[in-house]
C-alpha positions in Angstrom: 9.7 -24.0 -1.7 9.3 -20.5 -3.3 5.6 -21.3 -3.9 5.1 -21.9 -0.2 6.8 -18.7 0.9 4.9 -16.7 -1.7 1.5 -18.4 -0.6 2.4 -17.9 3.2 3.1 -14.0 2.4 -0.1 -13.6 0.6 -2.1 -15.3 3.3 -0.4 -13.3 5.9 -0.9 -10.1 4.1 -4.6 -10.8 3.5 -5.0 -11.7 7.1 -3.7 -8.4 8.2 -5.7 -6.4 6.0 -8.9 -8.3 7.2 -7.9 -7.9 10.8 -7.5 -4.2 10.5 -10.7 -3.6 8.7 -12.9 -5.6 11.1 -12.0 -3.4 14.0 -13.5 -0.3 12.4 -16.9 1.0 13.5 -19.0 3.9 12.3 -21.4 5.7 14.7 -23.9 8.5 14.4 -24.0 10.7 17.4 -26.8 13.3 18.0 -25.2 16.4 19.4 -26.3 19.9 20.7 -24.1 21.7 18.1 -25.3 25.0 17.0 -23.1 26.5 14.4 -20.0 26.5 12.3 -17.7 27.1 15.3 -19.2 24.0 16.9 -18.4 21.9 13.8 -14.8 23.1 13.8 -14.4 22.6 17.5 -15.8 19.1 17.4 -14.0 17.9 14.3 -10.7 19.5 15.1 -10.7 17.8 18.5 -12.0 14.4 17.5 -9.9 14.0 14.4 -6.8 14.1 16.4 -7.7 11.4 19.0 -5.9 8.2 18.8 -8.3 5.5 17.4 -10.5 7.9 15.7 -10.2 7.8 11.8 -12.4 10.6 11.2 -15.3 12.7 12.4 -17.7 15.0 10.5 -20.6 16.9 11.8 -23.6 17.6 9.7 -25.0 20.9 11.1 -28.4 20.4 9.4 -29.4 17.5 11.6 -26.7 17.9 14.4 -25.4 14.3 13.6 -21.7 13.7 14.1 -20.4 10.8 12.1 -17.5 9.2 13.6 -15.4 6.3 12.3 -13.3 4.7 14.9 -11.1 1.7 15.8 -13.0 -0.4 18.4 -9.7 -1.8 19.7 -8.3 1.7 20.6 -11.4 3.6 21.7 -15.1 2.9 22.5 -18.2 4.7 21.6 -18.8 5.5 25.3 -15.3 7.1 25.4 -16.1 9.2 22.3 -19.4 10.4 23.9 -17.6 11.4 27.1 -15.1 13.4 25.1 -17.9 15.2 23.3 -19.5 15.9 26.6 -16.3 17.2 28.1 -16.1 19.7 25.1 -19.5 21.1 26.1 -21.9 19.2 23.8 -24.5 16.6 24.3 -23.7 13.3 22.8 -26.8 11.2 22.4 -28.1 10.5 26.0 -24.7 11.8 27.6 -25.3 15.3 28.7 -22.7 18.1 28.3 -20.5 19.0 31.2 -22.0 22.3 32.4 -18.5 23.9 33.2 -17.4 23.1 29.5 -20.7 24.6 28.2 -20.0 27.8 29.9 -16.5 28.1 28.3 -17.9 27.8 24.7 -18.4 30.8 22.7 -21.8 32.3 23.1 -22.9 31.2 19.6 -22.2 27.6 20.6 -24.1 27.5 23.9 -27.7 26.1 23.9 -29.9 28.6 22.0 -26.9 30.7 21.1 -27.7 31.0 17.4 -31.2 32.1 18.3 -29.8 35.2 20.1 -27.9 36.2 17.0 
């Protein structure tokens, strides 16, 4: 009986671990980010959204790497959040009113004017 309970517990634990890991996805999103302030704004917002495990922006290529739980949030929702922050997210264009609220250095071409 003890062996059956132990075996059942191990199988249940293994199933839980497998079930959780299979719902994670990693995406690379091309953004219109310009500077370190953009990096801070994007990462600070996205890293506190339910379902997103981490978000990290590489400024050199403007690629935002996002690891997220597909059962809690979709890639489309993530792109929408980014656009509502004032940044392009792949083919989803930034919300213009949000772009106007960004610091000047974060607005399109902002770093060229410095």
